[in-house]
C-alpha positions as CSV (number, residue, x, y, z in Angstrom):
1,M,-1.7,79.0,27.1
2,L,1.0,76.2,25.2
3,E,-1.4,74.2,22.9
4,D,0.8,70.8,24.5
5,D,0.2,72.5,28.2
6,I,-3.7,72.4,27.0
7,S,-3.4,68.5,25.9
8,D,-1.2,67.1,29.1
9,R,-4.0,69.4,31.3
10,F,-6.9,67.8,29.9
11,T,-5.8,64.1,29.6
12,Q,-4.6,64.3,33.4
13,D,-7.9,65.7,34.8
14,P,-10.8,66.1,32.0
15,L,-13.7,67.2,33.9
16,R,-11.7,69.5,36.4
17,F,-10.2,71.0,33.0
18,L,-14.0,71.3,31.6
19,E,-15.4,72.6,34.7
20,A,-12.1,75.0,34.9
21,H,-13.1,76.9,31.3
22,F,-16.7,76.1,30.8
23,P,-19.0,78.1,30.5
24,H,-16.3,80.8,31.2
25,D,-14.6,80.4,27.6
26,G,-18.4,80.6,25.8
27,G,-19.7,77.3,24.6
28,V,-16.1,75.9,23.3
29,V,-13.7,74.6,25.3
30,R,-10.4,73.6,23.4
31,I,-8.7,70.5,24.7
32,G,-5.6,69.5,22.3
33,A,-3.9,71.3,19.4
34,A,-7.1,70.6,17.2
35,E,-9.4,69.6,19.6
36,Y,-12.6,71.7,20.8
37,A,-15.1,70.0,23.4
38,L,-18.6,71.6,22.4
39,G,-20.7,72.1,25.1
40,D,-23.1,75.0,23.2
41,P,-26.7,72.5,22.8
42,I,-28.1,73.6,20.1
43,A,-24.5,73.6,18.0
44,A,-24.6,70.4,19.6
45,R,-27.6,69.4,18.0
46,D,-26.8,70.8,14.9
47,V,-23.3,68.8,14.7
48,L,-24.8,65.4,15.4
49,R,-27.7,66.1,13.2
50,N,-25.2,67.0,10.1
51,A,-28.6,68.5,7.9
52,D,-25.7,70.5,6.1
53,G,-23.3,68.1,5.5
54,R,-20.6,69.8,7.1
55,Y,-19.1,66.9,9.0
56,R,-17.7,63.3,8.2
57,E,-20.7,61.1,8.2
58,H,-19.3,59.2,11.2
59,S,-21.6,56.8,13.8
60,D,-19.9,56.0,16.8
61,F,-21.4,52.6,17.3
62,F,-21.2,51.5,13.8
63,H,-17.1,52.7,13.4
64,S,-15.1,49.6,13.5
65,R,-11.0,49.3,12.4
66,H,-11.7,49.5,8.8
67,G,-13.7,52.8,9.2
68,D,-17.7,53.2,9.4
69,F,-20.1,50.1,8.7
70,G,-21.9,50.2,5.7
71,P,-23.9,50.5,3.3
72,R,-26.4,52.8,5.7
73,A,-29.3,50.5,4.5
74,A,-27.3,47.7,6.6
75,Q,-27.3,49.8,9.6
76,L,-30.9,50.8,9.3
77,K,-31.7,46.8,9.4
78,I,-29.2,46.0,12.5
79,R,-31.3,48.9,14.7
80,R,-34.5,47.7,13.5
81,D,-34.1,44.4,14.5
82,A,-32.0,45.5,17.7
83,R,-35.3,47.4,18.8
84,T,-37.4,45.2,17.8
85,L,-35.9,42.4,19.8
86,V,-34.8,44.7,22.7
87,R,-38.6,45.7,22.9
88,D,-40.0,42.3,23.0
89,L,-37.8,41.1,25.6
90,L,-38.9,44.1,28.0
91,Q,-42.9,43.7,27.0
92,R,-42.1,39.8,28.2
93,Q,-41.0,41.2,31.5
94,D,-42.7,40.3,34.5
95,P,-41.5,42.8,37.7
96,Q,-41.9,39.3,40.1
97,A,-39.4,37.5,37.9
98,L,-37.1,40.7,37.2
99,R,-37.2,41.1,41.3
100,A,-36.2,37.2,41.8
101,L,-33.6,37.3,39.2
102,V,-32.3,40.4,41.3
103,D,-32.3,38.5,44.5
104,Q,-30.6,35.4,43.0
105,R,-27.8,37.4,41.1
106,L,-27.1,40.8,43.7
107,A,-25.5,39.4,47.0
108,E,-26.7,41.4,50.4
109,V,-23.2,43.3,49.9
110,S,-22.3,43.7,46.6
111,E,-19.4,46.1,45.1
112,W,-20.4,48.3,41.9
113,P,-19.9,49.5,39.4
114,D,-18.8,45.9,38.6
115,A,-22.1,44.2,40.2
116,G,-24.2,46.3,37.8
117,N,-22.7,45.4,34.6
118,R,-22.8,41.6,36.0
119,L,-26.6,42.0,36.7
120,V,-27.1,43.6,33.5
121,Y,-25.4,41.3,31.5
122,G,-26.6,38.6,33.5
123,Y,-30.3,39.8,32.3
124,L,-30.0,40.6,29.0
125,S,-28.2,37.3,28.3
126,P,-30.8,36.0,25.8
127,L,-30.6,39.0,23.6
128,L,-26.9,38.7,23.1
129,L,-26.7,35.0,22.4
130,A,-29.9,32.6,22.6
131,P,-30.2,29.5,24.7
132,D,-29.0,27.0,21.8
133,S,-26.0,28.9,21.4
134,P,-23.0,26.9,21.9
135,P,-21.3,27.1,25.4
136,K,-18.0,27.9,24.1
137,L,-18.7,31.0,22.8
138,R,-21.0,32.3,26.2
139,A,-17.6,31.5,28.0
140,L,-16.0,34.0,25.3
141,L,-18.5,36.8,26.4
142,D,-18.1,36.1,29.6
143,R,-14.3,36.6,29.7
144,I,-15.0,39.9,27.5
145,V,-17.2,41.5,30.1
146,E,-14.8,40.6,32.8
147,R,-11.8,41.6,31.1
148,A,-12.5,44.5,28.6
149,V,-16.3,45.6,29.6
150,L,-15.6,46.6,33.6
151,A,-14.7,49.8,35.0
152,N,-10.6,49.6,34.6
153,A,-10.8,46.2,33.6
154,R,-8.3,46.3,30.8
155,A,-5.8,48.4,32.9
156,R,-5.6,45.4,34.9
157,Q,-4.4,43.1,32.4
158,P,-1.0,42.8,30.9
159,R,-0.5,43.5,27.3
160,W,0.3,40.0,26.2
161,R,-3.5,39.0,27.6
162,R,-5.3,41.8,26.1
163,M,-3.9,41.0,22.7
164,L,-4.7,37.3,23.0
165,L,-8.4,38.3,24.0
166,Q,-8.5,40.1,21.3
167,F,-7.4,37.1,18.8
168,Q,-9.5,34.7,20.4
169,T,-12.7,37.2,20.0
170,T,-12.2,38.1,16.6
171,F,-11.8,34.5,15.7
172,Q,-14.2,33.1,17.7
173,L,-16.8,35.8,17.0
174,S,-16.1,35.5,12.8
175,S,-16.6,31.7,13.2
176,A,-19.9,32.6,14.8
177,I,-21.3,34.7,12.6
178,E,-20.4,32.7,9.4
179,A,-22.3,29.6,10.9
180,R,-25.3,31.7,11.6
181,Q,-25.2,33.2,7.8
182,R,-25.2,29.7,7.1
183,A,-28.1,28.7,9.2
184,H,-30.4,31.0,7.3
185,R,-32.9,31.9,10.5
186,P,-36.1,33.3,9.1
187,Q,-36.4,35.8,12.2
188,P,-33.3,36.8,14.6
189,Q,-33.4,35.1,17.4
190,D,-30.8,37.3,19.1
191,L,-28.5,39.9,18.5
192,L,-25.5,37.8,16.8
193,D,-28.5,36.9,14.6
194,V,-29.8,41.1,14.0
195,V,-25.6,41.4,13.1
196,A,-25.0,38.1,10.9
197,G,-28.4,39.0,8.9
198,A,-27.5,42.4,7.8
199,A,-24.2,41.9,5.9
200,E,-23.9,42.6,2.5
201,P,-22.0,40.1,0.2
202,G,-18.4,40.5,1.1
203,Q,-18.5,41.5,4.3
204,R,-15.7,41.5,6.2
205,L,-16.4,38.9,9.1
206,D,-14.0,40.6,11.7
207,E,-15.9,43.7,11.1
208,L,-19.1,42.5,11.6
209,S,-18.1,41.0,14.9
210,E,-16.7,44.3,15.9
211,I,-20.2,45.5,15.8
212,Y,-21.1,42.5,17.7
213,L,-19.2,43.8,20.4
214,S,-20.7,47.6,20.1
215,F,-24.1,45.7,21.1
216,L,-22.0,43.7,23.9
217,F,-20.5,47.0,25.2
218,A,-23.4,48.9,25.1
219,V,-25.5,45.8,27.0
220,A,-23.1,45.2,29.6
221,G,-20.8,48.1,29.6
222,S,-23.2,51.5,28.9
223,V,-26.2,50.3,30.8
224,G,-25.1,48.7,33.5
225,F,-23.4,52.2,34.2
226,V,-26.3,53.9,34.3
227,L,-28.1,51.8,36.5
228,A,-24.6,52.3,39.0
229,W,-25.1,56.1,38.3
230,S,-28.2,55.9,39.7
231,L,-27.7,54.1,42.9
232,Y,-24.7,55.6,43.3
233,L,-26.3,59.3,43.2
234,A,-29.8,58.5,44.8
235,G,-27.7,56.9,47.7
236,T,-25.1,60.1,48.2
237,H,-28.2,62.5,48.2
238,P,-30.7,63.1,50.8
239,R,-33.6,60.5,50.6
240,R,-36.2,61.9,47.8
241,D,-39.6,59.4,47.4
242,V,-39.7,60.2,43.6
243,P,-40.2,58.2,40.6
244,A,-37.4,55.8,39.7
245,D,-37.3,57.1,35.6
246,W,-36.8,61.1,37.1
247,V,-33.4,59.5,39.3
248,V,-32.3,57.8,36.1
249,R,-32.7,60.6,33.7
250,E,-30.9,63.1,36.5
251,A,-28.1,60.7,36.6
252,L,-27.9,60.5,32.6
253,R,-27.9,64.5,32.8
254,L,-25.1,64.8,35.3
255,W,-23.2,61.6,34.5
256,P,-23.6,61.0,30.5
257,V,-21.8,57.5,30.0
258,A,-21.2,58.7,26.9
259,W,-19.5,61.8,27.5
260,Q,-17.4,62.5,24.4
261,L,-18.8,62.2,20.2
262,G,-16.6,63.4,18.0
263,R,-16.7,64.7,14.6
264,R,-14.5,65.6,11.3
265,P,-15.7,69.1,9.4
266,T,-15.9,68.3,5.8
267,A,-15.0,72.3,5.5
268,A,-14.0,75.2,7.5
269,H,-16.6,77.4,9.2
270,A,-17.6,78.5,12.8
271,V,-19.2,76.5,15.2
272,A,-20.5,78.0,18.3
273,G,-18.5,81.4,17.5
274,T,-15.1,79.1,16.9
275,D,-13.4,79.2,13.8
276,V,-12.4,75.1,12.9
277,T,-10.8,73.9,10.1
278,T,-10.9,69.7,8.4
279,T,-7.7,69.5,10.1
280,D,-9.7,69.5,13.9
281,E,-11.9,67.6,15.8
282,V,-15.0,68.8,17.3
283,V,-16.0,66.9,20.1
284,V,-19.9,67.0,21.4
285,C,-19.4,66.6,25.0
286,P,-22.9,65.9,26.7
287,Y,-21.3,66.4,29.9
288,L,-20.9,69.8,29.3
289,V,-24.4,70.3,27.0
290,H,-26.3,68.9,30.6
291,R,-24.5,71.4,32.7
292,H,-25.0,74.8,30.7
293,P,-26.6,77.2,32.9
294,D,-28.8,78.7,30.6
295,Y,-30.7,75.3,29.9
296,W,-30.8,74.1,33.5
297,A,-31.1,75.9,36.8
298,D,-28.5,74.8,39.3
299,P,-26.8,72.1,37.0
300,G,-24.2,70.6,39.2
301,A,-27.0,69.6,41.7
302,F,-28.6,66.3,42.0
303,R,-32.1,67.3,41.9
304,P,-34.2,64.6,40.5
305,E,-37.2,66.5,41.0
306,R,-36.8,69.0,38.0
307,W,-38.0,65.9,35.9
308,A,-41.3,67.1,37.4
309,A,-42.0,70.1,35.0
310,P,-43.3,68.8,31.8
311,E,-40.5,71.4,29.7
312,A,-37.8,69.3,31.3
313,W,-38.8,66.3,29.0
314,Q,-38.4,68.5,26.0
315,N,-35.0,70.4,27.3
316,P,-32.5,70.6,24.0
317,A,-30.0,70.4,26.6
318,F,-30.2,66.6,26.9
319,I,-28.7,64.4,24.4
320,P,-27.0,61.7,26.7
321,F,-27.9,59.1,24.0
322,G,-26.6,61.5,20.9
323,H,-28.9,63.1,18.5
324,G,-29.7,62.9,15.0
325,P,-29.6,60.0,12.3
326,H,-26.6,58.1,14.7
327,R,-28.9,58.5,17.8
328,C,-29.1,55.0,20.1
329,V,-32.3,53.6,18.5
330,A,-33.0,51.9,22.0
331,A,-32.6,55.2,24.0
332,D,-36.0,54.6,25.6
333,L,-36.0,51.4,25.9
334,S,-32.5,51.3,27.8
335,Q,-34.3,54.1,30.3
336,A,-37.0,51.7,30.9
337,L,-34.6,49.0,31.3
338,V,-32.7,50.7,33.9
339,A,-35.8,52.1,35.9
340,A,-37.2,49.3,36.1
341,L,-33.9,47.4,37.2
342,Y,-33.4,50.0,39.9
343,T,-37.2,49.6,41.2
344,A,-36.6,45.8,41.4
345,I,-33.2,46.4,43.5
346,E,-34.8,49.0,45.8
347,A,-38.4,46.7,46.2
348,D,-39.1,45.5,50.2
349,H,-35.1,46.1,50.5
350,A,-33.2,48.8,52.3
351,L,-30.2,50.2,50.7
352,V,-27.2,51.7,51.9
353,V,-24.3,53.4,49.6
354,T,-21.0,53.3,50.9
355,P,-18.8,54.9,48.6
356,H,-14.8,54.3,47.9
357,D,-13.8,57.6,46.0
358,T,-15.7,60.3,45.1
359,R,-14.3,60.7,41.3
360,P,-15.5,58.9,38.5
361,T,-14.1,56.8,36.0
362,I,-12.9,57.9,33.1
363,A,-12.4,56.3,30.0
364,A,-14.4,56.3,26.3
365,A,-17.3,55.5,29.0
366,M,-17.7,57.2,31.9
367,A,-18.3,55.1,35.2
368,P,-19.0,56.0,38.4
369,P,-16.5,55.7,41.3
370,P,-16.6,52.4,43.2
371,F,-19.0,52.2,46.1
372,R,-20.6,49.3,47.9
373,L,-24.3,48.8,47.8
374,S,-25.7,46.6,50.9
375,R,-29.3,45.8,50.7
376,R,-31.0,44.0,53.2
377,P,-35.0,43.3,53.3
378,R,-37.4,45.6,54.6
379,T,-38.5,45.6,57.9
380,P,-40.4,47.5,60.5
381,A,-37.2,48.3,62.4
382,T,-35.1,49.4,59.5
383,A,-38.2,51.1,58.4
384,V,-37.7,53.3,62.1
385,R,-33.9,53.7,61.5
386,E,-34.6,55.1,57.8
387,E,-36.9,58.0,58.7
388,G,-34.8,58.2,62.1
389,C,-31.6,58.6,60.1
390,P,-30.7,62.4,59.6
391,A,-31.0,63.8,55.9
392,A,-27.7,63.7,54.1
393,G,-27.8,67.9,53.2
394,A,-24.6,68.6,54.0
395,R,-23.0,65.7,52.1
396,P,-21.0,67.4,49.3
397,S,-22.8,66.5,46.3
398,A,-20.9,63.9,43.9
399,A,-20.7,66.3,41.1
400,T,-18.2,68.8,42.8
401,P,-14.6,68.0,42.9
402,G,-12.6,67.8,46.1
403,R,-11.7,66.1,49.1
404,R,-15.0,64.6,50.8
405,D,-15.8,61.7,53.5
406,A,-16.0,59.1,51.1
407,R,-16.7,56.3,53.5
408,R,-20.0,57.9,54.7
409,A,-23.2,55.5,54.4
410,V,-26.3,56.6,53.2
411,P,-30.0,55.1,53.2
412,M,-31.5,55.5,50.1
413,T,-35.5,55.1,49.5
414,M,-37.7,56.1,46.1
415,R,-40.9,55.2,44.4
416,S,-41.8,53.7,41.1
417,D,-43.9,55.1,38.5
418,P,-44.6,54.3,34.9
419,R,-43.9,57.9,33.7
420,L,-41.2,56.9,31.5
421,Q,-42.9,54.3,28.8
422,P,-41.4,53.1,25.4
423,Q,-42.1,55.4,22.4
424,G,-41.4,54.9,18.9
425,E,-38.6,56.5,16.9
426,T,-37.6,56.8,13.8
427,T,-34.1,55.7,12.4
C-alpha cells in the first residue's frame, strides 16, 4: 500500500481505517508515511510513562505554540492547585442543588452534545472564573465555548472570524493574567489564578493564556463530551439498572474523548515489534487500546456490567486520561463529576434519546453523534410505558459502522451508586 494512500484513507475515515487493520496487523497500525497508531496496551503505557527516555518529553495539556510549557515544577504546581480547586468544588456539591441547576439549565428537549458542553460549562463556570471577574472576560469565555469548543464549532466559522477570536482571546486573557499577577491573591480563587500564580519570571503571557485555554477546553469540551457519550450510549441500548459510574467508565472505554496521544522518539527502537526512528511519530491510541480483544471480552460492545468485576478496574487496557507523569491529574474527579451530572439529569425523569446520526464527530477530541434528549418528569404512566417498551436489543451497536435506523427513540433508566470515589493521585 502506498504511503500517500495510507494517509488519505486514514484521514477520510480514521475509525473505519483503524477497525479494518486492528488487531489483524498486530498492536501497531501504520496511519501515514511516518505515523504509527499504537494499540498494544502494555507498549502504550510504556510509551506514555517514558521511564527510559525513548521519547521526547511531552504534555498534551501543557503544549503551546511555543513548545511545552515549563519548567516541570510550574506544571506540577498548576496540577496540584487545579486539583485542589476541583476537589473542593465537588466536596461542596449538594445533590439537590445540582438537580435544581440541571432542571434550570436543561430544557425538556435538548440537542446534544452541545447541551452537555453548555451544561458543564455553566456548572463549572465559577471554577474557571471567580464571581468577581470582569463581565467582559466572562463574555469572552462564552464566545470561545460557542465558536471553538462545541463539536464542529470551528468548521462553522469563517476563517476571518476564527482569526479575530484568536486575537481577542490572546489579548484579553494575557491582560487578565497580568492583572491577576499584580493582585497577588494569597490563595487561588479560580483556574485563572492558578495559571497566573505558577508563572516563572519573564514567562510569556500569551503562553500562559494557552494553558488557561487548555483548562477551558478540558472543562467545557472533554467533560461535556464524556457526559454526552454516557447519555448517548445508555439511550441507544437496552435499558439497564446499573450504577451511573459503570456507564461513565464504559463510555470512556468505548469512545475515549482523547483518542490520540502523539509522541516523538529520541532514538531508533522497536515498539510492539515495529521499528521506529526519530523522524516518526508514535500515536498512542486509547480507542484501539480499549478495544484490544486480549484484554476485554466482546470489546466493541457496550456492556457497563463488565465493571461489576473488580479486575475490570485494574485492566491495563484502560487509559482514557493518558498514563504516566502527564496523566490527567483530575481523572477520578472528572469521572465522579460526570456520574453526578448524569444522576441529576436522570433523577425522577424519563429520558428518551433520538439519534440524528450514528458516527462520532472526529477531531482532536472525539464527540458523540448529534442526538436529541427528551427529559420529562417521571409519573406512574410514564413508568408503565417504560416497562412496556420492547427492549432495544435488536438495535445495532453505536460502535458498529454502517447504516442504521438513527431516528428510533429509546427510553433509558439507570441507578446511581457511589462506587467511584475520588482518590489521591501523585503527580
